[in-house]
Every structure is written in C-alpha cells, then in structure tokens.
Phi, psi and omega in degrees: 000140182290135178289134182276352179257030180287186185302324183296314182295326180276001178076021183255354181286134181210167179299313177303321180294319179298314181292322177299318179293322178296316179298315181297320179295316180293320177301321186279320190232357178093166182298329181298338182275349187276111171225161179298320181294316181294320180294321178299319178296322178299324183271352180075034179227173173277156185305320183299335180294337182281337188292345174290334186252336176206121191284002179167182184298317181297316178295328178293321176296318176297326178295329177295321177293323176300315180296323180298311181289328176300316179292322178300312180297322179295320178297321179295318178295322181292324185268003180299144182273215183281200185290339182269132179286142176287167174297162186297323178295316180296324179290321177295324176296319180297320178295316180299321179294319178295317180298318180293323179298320178290324176298321178292325180285330186224062185298332181290337183273338185306315179300328176294321179298327181282336189243320187299314181298332182288344183272359181226157177301153181305319184295341182256007178287158183304140182305320178297328177291318177295325178298317180292318177300314179300321180297314181298313181295326178293320177302314182290324177295316179294334178288343177107006179288143172287167187301315183297316180292321178300318179293323177297315179295318180300312181295321178296315180299312182294315182299315182291309185299312182290317180297319180297316180292322179296317179298319180291314188280344184260014173295118182275121182274129181279321181217093186297341181274351184275122182287332180286125185299325180296317180284325182296320180271354180076012183285348176293345179280347178284147179291125177293335178285317183278331185229058185296319181290320178298316179295322182292330183267009182309313182301330182290342180293334183236336186257070175203159180270098187295322181292319179296319180290325176298315181291324178296317178294321179296317178301317180298318179293314183291328178292340177275356180278153178292152177281140178287149181296336181258016187302327183295341181263007186242106172055236186264023178082016175082010181284000000 
C-alpha cells in the first residue's frame, strides 16, 4: 500500500524530483523497469500524483533525455575555467567530455538521447537540450565561422560524439561474469575461419580507453575543418 506521508503530501514532489527518481530507477534496473506505477511506488505516492509532472510513459521517456542534458549542462558549468574563453576546439572537447561522463553514468538513457529528440520538432525539444545546442553554435559563431560552416561543424561534432558513445555502450555482453573478453562477449562462438579479423580484434572490444579514442577521433575531425577568419581574435587561436 502506498505511504500517505510521501513527498506529495509533504509538498516536496516536483518535476526534478520525479525525473531524478526515474533516472535512478533506470540506472539500477534498466528501462524495462520504468512504469508510472513503479516510479510512483519509488516516490511513495499514488500513480495519479505523477501526472501533474509528466502526463504519461512517453513523456516520462522524454523527461529522461531532459534529465540527461540537464546533468550535462551542470557538468559544463562546474568545469568552466577562468574569465577567458577557450578556443573553439578546446571548448568542443570539453563539451564532448561532459557528454561522455553523463553517458558513462547513465548508459541506459543514452539510446533515448539519440532517438527521442529526433521524433519531435526542434522547438519542442527539452530546454536543456536546446541550451546545449545554443551553446555549441554560439561558440562557433564567436569563433568567426559563417552559418553554413558552423552547422557543418555542429553536425559533425554531434554525429561523432554520440555515435562513438553508442557503439561503445551498446556492446551486448553474453556472460557478464566471464573475465575473458572473448567469452564475455560471446565472440568465441564465431567461426575463426569466416571471421578471422573479428576474432583477432576481440580484446579491443573491451580493453581500450573509450573516452580517449572518442577525443582522438574528434580532434582528427575538427582539425580537418577550415579555420574561421576571426580565429585569431578568439581565445587561444582555436587550438
């Protein structure tokens, strides 16, 4: 039976609290465990009490992406440096690192971040997601890029950072208790005759620094971008 002295009765239930509880539940038990009834039980309220803050399961999933971007923006504010802005490349690296840190903290939510915003118009995406997009575009604008180039860099940055994290985080483990990477991923079941290179690269599937490789690839992509005409007036010259 639901406790009547839960957060709602004490006037403490709020949208951030509801989303924090949803994130914690998904982190602990996966997306399959998230229902309005289960979340209400976690918060000590009846299911109907949640509809004031999220009108249903679909909206709750969108709320998880909102919470993801909220945490990303909070990390960026915490890690901000001194009064001088960094170059545009360094700032994009900082954003990628914050985004990756949240992906590591909440891997079950990452696929939602990749798909849910695409299903709705830009104007209806969560405000924290729009805030991050605006920040990236502002960084590129202040660096002196024209609109077309700024959008190209933005799309390249998002595609690489998100795609790299998705590939890393969606590796399905066959046997999580098995220390050997080949057995843990079930790749020992593949034919060595038909898939020799895949079998040979098995250790690399688990024994690598994913964040370092993400940043190395990002550096390579950004170094291939044209220099902005006003780059000399922006921070450290875009290095």
